[in-house]
C-alpha positions, -999 to +999 in steps of 0.1 A: +142-153+384+147-127+357+178-129+336+190-113+304+208-134+278+218-119+245+200-087+253+167-106+257+148-108+291+137-142+303+118-152+335+125-187+349+111-204+380+136-221+403+130-255+388+138-243+353+169-226+366+179-258+384+176-279+352+199-255+334+225-257+361+223-295+364+228-297+326+260-277+330+272-299+359+267-334+344+296-348+325+275-359+295+256-325+293+222-343+288+192-354+309+164-377+303+128-367+310+130-390+341+159-369+353+140-337+349+110-353+367+132-355+398+135-317+398+100-310+387+083-333+411+061-352+387+059-363+351+033-337+339+053-308+354+085-322+339+069-323+304+057-287+309+091-276+322+111-290+292+085-278+267+089-243+281+127-244+280+127-258+245+103-231+234+126-204+249+155-220+229+175-232+260+171-269+253+171-292+223+153-325+224+165-358+210+142-387+206+154-423+205+123-445+202+104-436+234+134-421+252+136-383+253+170-367+259+175-330+265+207-310+261+216-273+263+217-252+232+243-225+230+217-200+242+209-224+271+246-226+281+247-188+283+215-188+303+229-214+327+260-193+331+239-163+339+219-182+365+252-193+380+265-157+381+233-145+398+236-173+424+272-164+430+264-127+435+236-137+460+260-159+479+241-190+470+268-206+448+304-212+455+325-195+428+346-219+407+322-249+410+314-248+373+341-245+347 
């Protein structure tokens, strides 16, 4: 999926887009690496996925001992909103589901 955020073009696969949307949906606005693994399918892919999203500036990582927690940055919030908008336009997302 190609999307433009702050006049910059990004290309995400569906799993990366899904992680951004899930982070907008969960009440605490954070996921652990284990949560991301459910989307990615395995641990190695989850690590690659979050590393890519962190590198793009969409996620920030917090480490508490061995626990990794990921949250959206402001740029990530705008990217998640753009993913949602594209899904709504394509008829894949019910408008009003996200605040």
